[in-house]
mmCIF file as gemmi writes it, N, C-alpha and C atoms, coordinates in Angstrom:
data_model
loop_
_atom_site.group_PDB
_atom_site.id
_atom_site.type_symbol
_atom_site.label_atom_id
_atom_site.label_alt_id
_atom_site.label_comp_id
_atom_site.label_asym_id
_atom_site.label_entity_id
_atom_site.label_seq_id
_atom_site.pdbx_PDB_ins_code
_atom_site.Cartn_x
_atom_site.Cartn_y
_atom_site.Cartn_z
_atom_site.occupancy
_atom_site.B_iso_or_equiv
_atom_site.pdbx_formal_charge
_atom_site.auth_seq_id
_atom_site.auth_asym_id
_atom_site.pdbx_PDB_model_num
ATOM 1 N N . MET Axp A 1 ? -12.487 -1.439 -4.025 1 0 ? 1 A 1
ATOM 2 C CA . MET Axp A 1 ? -13.922 -0.553 -4.185 1 0 ? 1 A 1
ATOM 3 C C . MET Axp A 1 ? -15.01 -1.413 -4.663 1 0 ? 1 A 1
ATOM 4 N N . GLU Axp A 2 ? -16.416 -0.922 -4.739 1 0 ? 2 A 1
ATOM 5 C CA . GLU Axp A 2 ? -17.528 -1.154 -4.426 1 0 ? 2 A 1
ATOM 6 C C . GLU Axp A 2 ? -17.563 -1.404 -5.958 1 0 ? 2 A 1
ATOM 7 N N . LYS Axp A 3 ? -18.494 -2.576 -6.773 1 0 ? 3 A 1
ATOM 8 C CA . LYS Axp A 3 ? -19.175 -2.98 -8.137 1 0 ? 3 A 1
ATOM 9 C C . LYS Axp A 3 ? -19.76 -1.376 -8.11 1 0 ? 3 A 1
ATOM 10 N N . THR Axp A 4 ? -19.738 -1.411 -9.874 1 0 ? 4 A 1
ATOM 11 C CA . THR Axp A 4 ? -20.051 -0.578 -10.211 1 0 ? 4 A 1
ATOM 12 C C . THR Axp A 4 ? -20.912 -1.01 -11.546 1 0 ? 4 A 1
ATOM 13 N N . GLY Axp A 5 ? -21.772 -0.549 -11.758 1 0 ? 5 A 1
ATOM 14 C CA . GLY Axp A 5 ? -22.45 -0.559 -13.403 1 0 ? 5 A 1
ATOM 15 C C . GLY Axp A 5 ? -21.44 -0.038 -14.522 1 0 ? 5 A 1
ATOM 16 N N . LYS Axp A 6 ? -22.14 -0.541 -15.662 1 0 ? 6 A 1
ATOM 17 C CA . LYS Axp A 6 ? -21.651 0.101 -16.898 1 0 ? 6 A 1
ATOM 18 C C . LYS Axp A 6 ? -20.897 1.546 -16.852 1 0 ? 6 A 1
ATOM 19 N N . LEU Axp A 7 ? -21.639 2.426 -16.131 1 0 ? 7 A 1
ATOM 20 C CA . LEU Axp A 7 ? -21.581 4.204 -16.323 1 0 ? 7 A 1
ATOM 21 C C . LEU Axp A 7 ? -19.783 4.002 -15.252 1 0 ? 7 A 1
ATOM 22 N N . GLY Axp A 8 ? -20.042 3.034 -14.324 1 0 ? 8 A 1
ATOM 23 C CA . GLY Axp A 8 ? -18.781 2.812 -13.675 1 0 ? 8 A 1
ATOM 24 C C . GLY Axp A 8 ? -17.624 2.94 -14.075 1 0 ? 8 A 1
ATOM 25 N N . VAL Axp A 9 ? -17.487 1.578 -14.495 1 0 ? 9 A 1
ATOM 26 C CA . VAL Axp A 9 ? -16.254 1.282 -15.357 1 0 ? 9 A 1
ATOM 27 C C . VAL Axp A 9 ? -16.036 1.861 -16.079 1 0 ? 9 A 1
ATOM 28 N N . PHE Axp A 10 ? -17.026 2.322 -17.33 1 0 ? 10 A 1
ATOM 29 C CA . PHE Axp A 10 ? -16.087 3.33 -18.498 1 0 ? 10 A 1
ATOM 30 C C . PHE Axp A 10 ? -15.535 4.854 -17.319 1 0 ? 10 A 1
ATOM 31 N N . ARG Axp A 11 ? -16.366 5.21 -16.307 1 0 ? 11 A 1
ATOM 32 C CA . ARG Axp A 11 ? -15.719 6.394 -15.589 1 0 ? 11 A 1
ATOM 33 C C . ARG Axp A 11 ? -14.546 6.006 -15.25 1 0 ? 11 A 1
ATOM 34 N N . ARG Axp A 12 ? -14.21 4.589 -15.09 1 0 ? 12 A 1
ATOM 35 C CA . ARG Axp A 12 ? -13.023 4.462 -14.377 1 0 ? 12 A 1
ATOM 36 C C . ARG Axp A 12 ? -11.669 4.235 -14.866 1 0 ? 12 A 1
ATOM 37 N N . TRP Axp A 13 ? -12.124 3.699 -16.485 1 0 ? 13 A 1
ATOM 38 C CA . TRP Axp A 13 ? -11.721 3.325 -17.45 1 0 ? 13 A 1
ATOM 39 C C . TRP Axp A 13 ? -11.124 4.366 -18.089 1 0 ? 13 A 1
ATOM 40 N N . LEU Axp A 14 ? -11.449 5.734 -17.88 1 0 ? 14 A 1
ATOM 41 C CA . LEU Axp A 14 ? -10.962 7.258 -18.451 1 0 ? 14 A 1
ATOM 42 C C . LEU Axp A 14 ? -10.306 7.838 -17.349 1 0 ? 14 A 1
ATOM 43 N N . GLY Axp A 15 ? -10.389 7.141 -16.352 1 0 ? 15 A 1
ATOM 44 C CA . GLY Axp A 15 ? -9.843 7.837 -15.029 1 0 ? 15 A 1
ATOM 45 C C . GLY Axp A 15 ? -10.303 8.943 -14.34 1 0 ? 15 A 1
ATOM 46 N N . ILE Axp A 16 ? -11.506 8.54 -14.199 1 0 ? 16 A 1
ATOM 47 C CA . ILE Axp A 16 ? -12.289 9.827 -13.457 1 0 ? 16 A 1
ATOM 48 C C . ILE Axp A 16 ? -12.693 9.01 -12.303 1 0 ? 16 A 1
ATOM 49 N N . TYR Axp A 17 ? -12.148 9.578 -11.121 1 0 ? 17 A 1
ATOM 50 C CA . TYR Axp A 17 ? -12.945 8.83 -9.838 1 0 ? 17 A 1
ATOM 51 C C . TYR Axp A 17 ? -12.962 10.102 -8.892 1 0 ? 17 A 1
ATOM 52 N N . SER Axp A 18 ? -13.93 9.307 -7.927 1 0 ? 18 A 1
ATOM 53 C CA . SER Axp A 18 ? -14.85 9.853 -6.545 1 0 ? 18 A 1
ATOM 54 C C . SER Axp A 18 ? -13.214 10.245 -5.528 1 0 ? 18 A 1
ATOM 55 N N . LYS Axp A 19 ? -13.745 11.264 -4.978 1 0 ? 19 A 1
ATOM 56 C CA . LYS Axp A 19 ? -12.625 11.64 -3.807 1 0 ? 19 A 1
ATOM 57 C C . LYS Axp A 19 ? -12.292 10.257 -3.063 1 0 ? 19 A 1
ATOM 58 N N . GLU Axp A 20 ? -13.096 9.281 -2.467 1 0 ? 20 A 1
ATOM 59 C CA . GLU Axp A 20 ? -13.163 8.653 -1.861 1 0 ? 20 A 1
ATOM 60 C C . GLU Axp A 20 ? -11.875 7.495 -2.474 1 0 ? 20 A 1
ATOM 61 N N . GLU Axp A 21 ? -12.525 7.197 -3.644 1 0 ? 21 A 1
ATOM 62 C CA . GLU Axp A 21 ? -12 6.289 -4.653 1 0 ? 21 A 1
ATOM 63 C C . GLU Axp A 21 ? -10.274 6.487 -4.988 1 0 ? 21 A 1
ATOM 64 N N . ARG Axp A 22 ? -10.277 8.143 -4.997 1 0 ? 22 A 1
ATOM 65 C CA . ARG Axp A 22 ? -8.776 8.343 -4.867 1 0 ? 22 A 1
ATOM 66 C C . ARG Axp A 22 ? -8.29 8.45 -3.827 1 0 ? 22 A 1
ATOM 67 N N . GLU Axp A 23 ? -8.702 8.567 -2.976 1 0 ? 23 A 1
ATOM 68 C CA . GLU Axp A 23 ? -7.884 8.425 -1.644 1 0 ? 23 A 1
ATOM 69 C C . GLU Axp A 23 ? -7.697 6.62 -1.477 1 0 ? 23 A 1
ATOM 70 N N . VAL Axp A 24 ? -8.327 5.928 -1.491 1 0 ? 24 A 1
ATOM 71 C CA . VAL Axp A 24 ? -8.199 4.393 -1.311 1 0 ? 24 A 1
ATOM 72 C C . VAL Axp A 24 ? -6.832 4.314 -2.712 1 0 ? 24 A 1
ATOM 73 N N . LEU Axp A 25 ? -6.544 4.701 -3.527 1 0 ? 25 A 1
ATOM 74 C CA . LEU Axp A 25 ? -5.998 4.358 -4.78 1 0 ? 25 A 1
ATOM 75 C C . LEU Axp A 25 ? -4.621 5.003 -4.163 1 0 ? 25 A 1
ATOM 76 N N . ASP Axp A 26 ? -4.437 6.272 -3.667 1 0 ? 26 A 1
ATOM 77 C CA . ASP Axp A 26 ? -3.4 6.948 -3.417 1 0 ? 26 A 1
ATOM 78 C C . ASP Axp A 26 ? -2.763 6.054 -2.367 1 0 ? 26 A 1
ATOM 79 N N . TYR Axp A 27 ? -3.308 5.499 -1.11 1 0 ? 27 A 1
ATOM 80 C CA . TYR Axp A 27 ? -3.548 5.047 -0.262 1 0 ? 27 A 1
ATOM 81 C C . TYR Axp A 27 ? -2.743 3.725 -0.714 1 0 ? 27 A 1
ATOM 82 N N . ALA Axp A 28 ? -3.159 2.666 -1.419 1 0 ? 28 A 1
ATOM 83 C CA . ALA Axp A 28 ? -2.606 1.554 -1.964 1 0 ? 28 A 1
ATOM 84 C C . ALA Axp A 28 ? -1.27 1.841 -2.705 1 0 ? 28 A 1
ATOM 85 N N . ARG Axp A 29 ? -1.382 3.046 -3.627 1 0 ? 29 A 1
ATOM 86 C CA . ARG Axp A 29 ? 0.121 3.099 -3.991 1 0 ? 29 A 1
ATOM 87 C C . ARG Axp A 29 ? 1.092 3.33 -3.222 1 0 ? 29 A 1
ATOM 88 N N . LYS Axp A 30 ? 0.984 4.35 -2.158 1 0 ? 30 A 1
ATOM 89 C CA . LYS Axp A 30 ? 2.097 4.836 -1.312 1 0 ? 30 A 1
ATOM 90 C C . LYS Axp A 30 ? 2.151 3.397 -0.44 1 0 ? 30 A 1
ATOM 91 N N . LEU Axp A 31 ? 1.47 2.257 0.044 1 0 ? 31 A 1
ATOM 92 C CA . LEU Axp A 31 ? 1.812 1.414 0.523 1 0 ? 31 A 1
ATOM 93 C C . LEU Axp A 31 ? 2.601 0.284 -0.191 1 0 ? 31 A 1
ATOM 94 N N . LYS Axp A 32 ? 2.447 0.395 -1.71 1 0 ? 32 A 1
ATOM 95 C CA . LYS Axp A 32 ? 3.226 -0.717 -2.303 1 0 ? 32 A 1
ATOM 96 C C . LYS Axp A 32 ? 4.572 0.281 -2.354 1 0 ? 32 A 1
ATOM 97 N N . LYS Axp A 33 ? 4.457 0.967 -2.926 1 0 ? 33 A 1
ATOM 98 C CA . LYS Axp A 33 ? 5.65 1.419 -2.87 1 0 ? 33 A 1
ATOM 99 C C . LYS Axp A 33 ? 6.67 1.682 -1.651 1 0 ? 33 A 1
ATOM 100 N N . THR Axp A 34 ? 6.286 1.773 -0.542 1 0 ? 34 A 1
ATOM 101 C CA . THR Axp A 34 ? 6.954 1.616 0.884 1 0 ? 34 A 1
ATOM 102 C C . THR Axp A 34 ? 7.406 0.259 0.586 1 0 ? 34 A 1
ATOM 103 N N . THR Axp A 35 ? 6.195 -0.688 0.497 1 0 ? 35 A 1
ATOM 104 C CA . THR Axp A 35 ? 6.806 -1.949 0.957 1 0 ? 35 A 1
ATOM 105 C C . THR Axp A 35 ? 7.878 -2.567 -0.294 1 0 ? 35 A 1
ATOM 106 N N . MET Axp A 36 ? 8.069 -2.011 -1.292 1 0 ? 36 A 1
ATOM 107 C CA . MET Axp A 36 ? 8.891 -2.016 -2.407 1 0 ? 36 A 1
ATOM 108 C C . MET Axp A 36 ? 10.237 -2.22 -2.063 1 0 ? 36 A 1
ATOM 109 N N . GLN Axp A 37 ? 10.059 -0.737 -1.099 1 0 ? 37 A 1
ATOM 110 C CA . GLN Axp A 37 ? 11.31 -0.001 -0.727 1 0 ? 37 A 1
ATOM 111 C C . GLN Axp A 37 ? 12.085 -0.9 -0.045 1 0 ? 37 A 1
ATOM 112 N N . ILE Axp A 38 ? 11.25 -1.691 1.169 1 0 ? 38 A 1
ATOM 113 C CA . ILE Axp A 38 ? 11.661 -2.422 1.963 1 0 ? 38 A 1
ATOM 114 C C . ILE Axp A 38 ? 12.312 -3.576 1.227 1 0 ? 38 A 1
ATOM 115 N N . ILE Axp A 39 ? 11.367 -4.23 0.953 1 0 ? 39 A 1
ATOM 116 C CA . ILE Axp A 39 ? 12.254 -5.642 -0.33 1 0 ? 39 A 1
ATOM 117 C C . ILE Axp A 39 ? 13.295 -5.361 -0.828 1 0 ? 39 A 1
ATOM 118 N N . ARG Axp A 40 ? 13.539 -4.378 -1.536 1 0 ? 40 A 1
ATOM 119 C CA . ARG Axp A 40 ? 14.98 -4.087 -2.068 1 0 ? 40 A 1
ATOM 120 C C . ARG Axp A 40 ? 15.973 -3.577 -1.199 1 0 ? 40 A 1
ATOM 121 N N . GLY Axp A 41 ? 15.864 -3.223 0.064 1 0 ? 41 A 1
ATOM 122 C CA . GLY Axp A 41 ? 16.41 -2.939 1.022 1 0 ? 41 A 1
ATOM 123 C C . GLY Axp A 41 ? 17.208 -1.313 1.314 1 0 ? 41 A 1
ATOM 124 N N . GLN Axp A 42 ? 15.965 -0.895 0.507 1 0 ? 42 A 1
ATOM 125 C CA . GLN Axp A 42 ? 16.204 1.006 0.318 1 0 ? 42 A 1
ATOM 126 C C . GLN Axp A 42 ? 15.554 2.012 1.674 1 0 ? 42 A 1
ATOM 127 N N . LEU Axp A 43 ? 14.64 1.033 2.666 1 0 ? 43 A 1
ATOM 128 C CA . LEU Axp A 43 ? 14.318 1.389 3.622 1 0 ? 43 A 1
ATOM 129 C C . LEU Axp A 43 ? 13.938 0.57 4.647 1 0 ? 43 A 1
ATOM 130 N N . THR Axp A 44 ? 14.333 0.947 5.865 1 0 ? 44 A 1
ATOM 131 C CA . THR Axp A 44 ? 13.862 0.363 6.903 1 0 ? 44 A 1
ATOM 132 C C . THR Axp A 44 ? 12.912 1.356 8.009 1 0 ? 44 A 1
ATOM 133 N N . LEU Axp A 45 ? 11.818 0.553 8.34 1 0 ? 45 A 1
ATOM 134 C CA . LEU Axp A 45 ? 11.003 1.325 9.125 1 0 ? 45 A 1
ATOM 135 C C . LEU Axp A 45 ? 11.13 1.238 10.471 1 0 ? 45 A 1
ATOM 136 N N . LEU Axp A 46 ? 11.114 2.261 11.427 1 0 ? 46 A 1
ATOM 137 C CA . LEU Axp A 46 ? 11.44 1.914 12.679 1 0 ? 46 A 1
ATOM 138 C C . LEU Axp A 46 ? 10.364 2.328 13.603 1 0 ? 46 A 1
ATOM 139 N N . SER Axp A 47 ? 9.189 2.999 13.006 1 0 ? 47 A 1
ATOM 140 C CA . SER Axp A 47 ? 8.107 3.415 13.87 1 0 ? 47 A 1
ATOM 141 C C . SER Axp A 47 ? 7.404 3.436 12.433 1 0 ? 47 A 1
ATOM 142 N N . ARG Axp A 48 ? 5.535 3.181 12.735 1 0 ? 48 A 1
ATOM 143 C CA . ARG Axp A 48 ? 4.532 3.691 12.028 1 0 ? 48 A 1
ATOM 144 C C . ARG Axp A 48 ? 4.333 5.077 11.618 1 0 ? 48 A 1
ATOM 145 N N . PRO Axp A 49 ? 4.465 4.864 10.122 1 0 ? 49 A 1
ATOM 146 C CA . PRO Axp A 49 ? 4.385 6.458 9.672 1 0 ? 49 A 1
ATOM 147 C C . PRO Axp A 49 ? 2.93 6.645 10.025 1 0 ? 49 A 1
ATOM 148 N N . GLU Axp A 50 ? 2.554 8.346 9.853 1 0 ? 50 A 1
ATOM 149 C CA . GLU Axp A 50 ? 0.981 8.067 10.728 1 0 ? 50 A 1
ATOM 150 C C . GLU Axp A 50 ? 0.198 8.086 9.759 1 0 ? 50 A 1
ATOM 151 N N . TRP Axp A 51 ? 0.562 7.766 8.214 1 0 ? 51 A 1
ATOM 152 C CA . TRP Axp A 51 ? -0.337 7.953 7.318 1 0 ? 51 A 1
ATOM 153 C C . TRP Axp A 51 ? -0.839 6.005 6.94 1 0 ? 51 A 1
ATOM 154 N N . MET Axp A 52 ? -0.106 5.504 7.66 1 0 ? 52 A 1
ATOM 155 C CA . MET Axp A 52 ? -0.319 4.174 7.705 1 0 ? 52 A 1
ATOM 156 C C . MET Axp A 52 ? -1.536 3.512 8.44 1 0 ? 52 A 1
ATOM 157 N N . ARG Axp A 53 ? -2.087 2.702 7.852 1 0 ? 53 A 1
ATOM 158 C CA . ARG Axp A 53 ? -3.197 1.708 8.891 1 0 ? 53 A 1
ATOM 159 C C . ARG Axp A 53 ? -2.319 1.039 10.265 1 0 ? 53 A 1
ATOM 160 N N . HIS Axp A 54 ? -2.616 0.912 11.356 1 0 ? 54 A 1
ATOM 161 C CA . HIS Axp A 54 ? -2.083 -0.239 12.203 1 0 ? 54 A 1
ATOM 162 C C . HIS Axp A 54 ? -2.099 -1.456 11.576 1 0 ? 54 A 1
ATOM 163 N N . GLU Axp A 55 ? -3.294 -1.898 10.941 1 0 ? 55 A 1
ATOM 164 C CA . GLU Axp A 55 ? -3.572 -3.401 10.692 1 0 ? 55 A 1
ATOM 165 C C . GLU Axp A 55 ? -2.397 -3.554 9.204 1 0 ? 55 A 1
ATOM 166 N N . ASP Axp A 56 ? -2.032 -2.503 8.471 1 0 ? 56 A 1
ATOM 167 C CA . ASP Axp A 56 ? -1.451 -2.694 8.209 1 0 ? 56 A 1
ATOM 168 C C . ASP Axp A 56 ? -0.207 -2.366 8.3 1 0 ? 56 A 1
ATOM 169 N N . TRP Axp A 57 ? 0.558 -1.897 9.108 1 0 ? 57 A 1
ATOM 170 C CA . TRP Axp A 57 ? 1.789 -1.856 9.536 1 0 ? 57 A 1
ATOM 171 C C . TRP Axp A 57 ? 2.225 -3.32 10.194 1 0 ? 57 A 1
ATOM 172 N N . VAL Axp A 58 ? 1.202 -3.705 10.917 1 0 ? 58 A 1
ATOM 173 C CA . VAL Axp A 58 ? 1.76 -5.034 11.277 1 0 ? 58 A 1
ATOM 174 C C . VAL Axp A 58 ? 2.534 -5.797 9.992 1 0 ? 58 A 1
ATOM 175 N N . GLU Axp A 59 ? 1.204 -6.353 9.311 1 0 ? 59 A 1
ATOM 176 C CA . GLU Axp A 59 ? 1.79 -6.727 8.05 1 0 ? 59 A 1
ATOM 177 C C . GLU Axp A 59 ? 3.289 -6.3 7.483 1 0 ? 59 A 1
ATOM 178 N N . VAL Axp A 60 ? 3.578 -5.099 7.57 1 0 ? 60 A 1
ATOM 179 C CA . VAL Axp A 60 ? 5.053 -4.78 6.576 1 0 ? 60 A 1
ATOM 180 C C . VAL Axp A 60 ? 6.308 -4.605 7.852 1 0 ? 60 A 1
ATOM 181 N N . ARG Axp A 61 ? 5.811 -4.925 8.787 1 0 ? 61 A 1
ATOM 182 C CA . ARG Axp A 61 ? 6.693 -5.363 10.108 1 0 ? 61 A 1
ATOM 183 C C . ARG Axp A 61 ? 6.921 -6.809 10.306 1 0 ? 61 A 1
ATOM 184 N N . LYS Axp A 62 ? 5.971 -7.542 9.796 1 0 ? 62 A 1
ATOM 185 C CA . LYS Axp A 62 ? 6.35 -9.205 9.47 1 0 ? 62 A 1
ATOM 186 C C . LYS Axp A 62 ? 7.194 -9.607 8.328 1 0 ? 62 A 1
ATOM 187 N N . LEU Axp A 63 ? 7.145 -8.62 7.096 1 0 ? 63 A 1
ATOM 188 C CA . LEU Axp A 63 ? 7.803 -8.772 6.08 1 0 ? 63 A 1
ATOM 189 C C . LEU Axp A 63 ? 9.52 -8.166 6.212 1 0 ? 63 A 1
ATOM 190 N N . GLN Axp A 64 ? 9.293 -7.272 7.082 1 0 ? 64 A 1
ATOM 191 C CA . GLN Axp A 64 ? 10.887 -6.693 7.506 1 0 ? 64 A 1
ATOM 192 C C . GLN Axp A 64 ? 11.496 -7.287 8.299 1 0 ? 64 A 1
ATOM 193 N N . ASN Axp A 65 ? 10.937 -7.897 9.193 1 0 ? 65 A 1
ATOM 194 C CA . ASN Axp A 65 ? 11.391 -8.995 10.047 1 0 ? 65 A 1
ATOM 195 C C . ASN Axp A 65 ? 11.816 -9.794 9.477 1 0 ? 65 A 1
ATOM 196 N N . LYS Axp A 66 ? 10.94 -10.749 8.331 1 0 ? 66 A 1
ATOM 197 C CA . LYS Axp A 66 ? 11.187 -11.878 7.674 1 0 ? 66 A 1
ATOM 198 C C . LYS Axp A 66 ? 12.429 -11.722 6.616 1 0 ? 66 A 1
ATOM 199 N N . LEU Axp A 67 ? 12.46 -10.347 6.207 1 0 ? 67 A 1
ATOM 200 C CA . LEU Axp A 67 ? 13.765 -10.207 5.347 1 0 ? 67 A 1
ATOM 201 C C . LEU Axp A 67 ? 15.328 -9.667 6.253 1 0 ? 67 A 1
ATOM 202 N N . GLU Axp A 68 ? 14.813 -9.6 7.278 1 0 ? 68 A 1
ATOM 203 C CA . GLU Axp A 68 ? 16.188 -9.377 8.016 1 0 ? 68 A 1
ATOM 204 C C . GLU Axp A 68 ? 16.382 -10.622 8.828 1 0 ? 68 A 1
ATOM 205 N N . ARG Axp A 69 ? 15.765 -11.613 8.774 1 0 ? 69 A 1
ATOM 206 C CA . ARG Axp A 69 ? 16.257 -12.972 9.409 1 0 ? 69 A 1
ATOM 207 C C . ARG Axp A 69 ? 16.59 -13.507 8.105 1 0 ? 69 A 1
ATOM 208 N N . ARG Axp A 70 ? 16.454 -13.263 7.163 1 0 ? 70 A 1
ATOM 209 C CA . ARG Axp A 70 ? 16.975 -14.186 5.708 1 0 ? 70 A 1
ATOM 210 C C . ARG Axp A 70 ? 18.231 -13.321 5.588 1 0 ? 70 A 1
ATOM 211 N N . CYS Axp A 71 ? 18.174 -12.577 5.756 1 0 ? 71 A 1
ATOM 212 C CA . CYS Axp A 71 ? 20.108 -11.714 5.675 1 0 ? 71 A 1
ATOM 213 C C . CYS Axp A 71 ? 20.727 -12.066 6.742 1 0 ? 71 A 1
ATOM 214 N N . ARG Axp A 72 ? 20.662 -12.181 7.813 1 0 ? 72 A 1
ATOM 215 C CA . ARG Axp A 72 ? 21.511 -12.724 8.815 1 0 ? 72 A 1
ATOM 216 C C . ARG Axp A 72 ? 21.979 -14.19 8.737 1 0 ? 72 A 1
ATOM 217 N N . LYS Axp A 73 ? 21.126 -14.852 8.103 1 0 ? 73 A 1
ATOM 218 C CA . LYS Axp A 73 ? 21.479 -16.598 7.819 1 0 ? 73 A 1
ATOM 219 C C . LYS Axp A 73 ? 22.999 -16.179 6.769 1 0 ? 73 A 1
């Protein structure tokens, strides 16, 4: 998120976000939750979910492949 003045810092501290800020935060939460489920072995993604950006999908697949190789050893 872009830098804000004192008013923006106070607004975020209160939890008041713009629509764009909420979308970014929701996406980050969803991506973190999915990644943590993969790390714990609770989830395996075989195809990219439609909500996930391609560049994030590439990184998640790298992580998943690394974990799968580690488990095979």
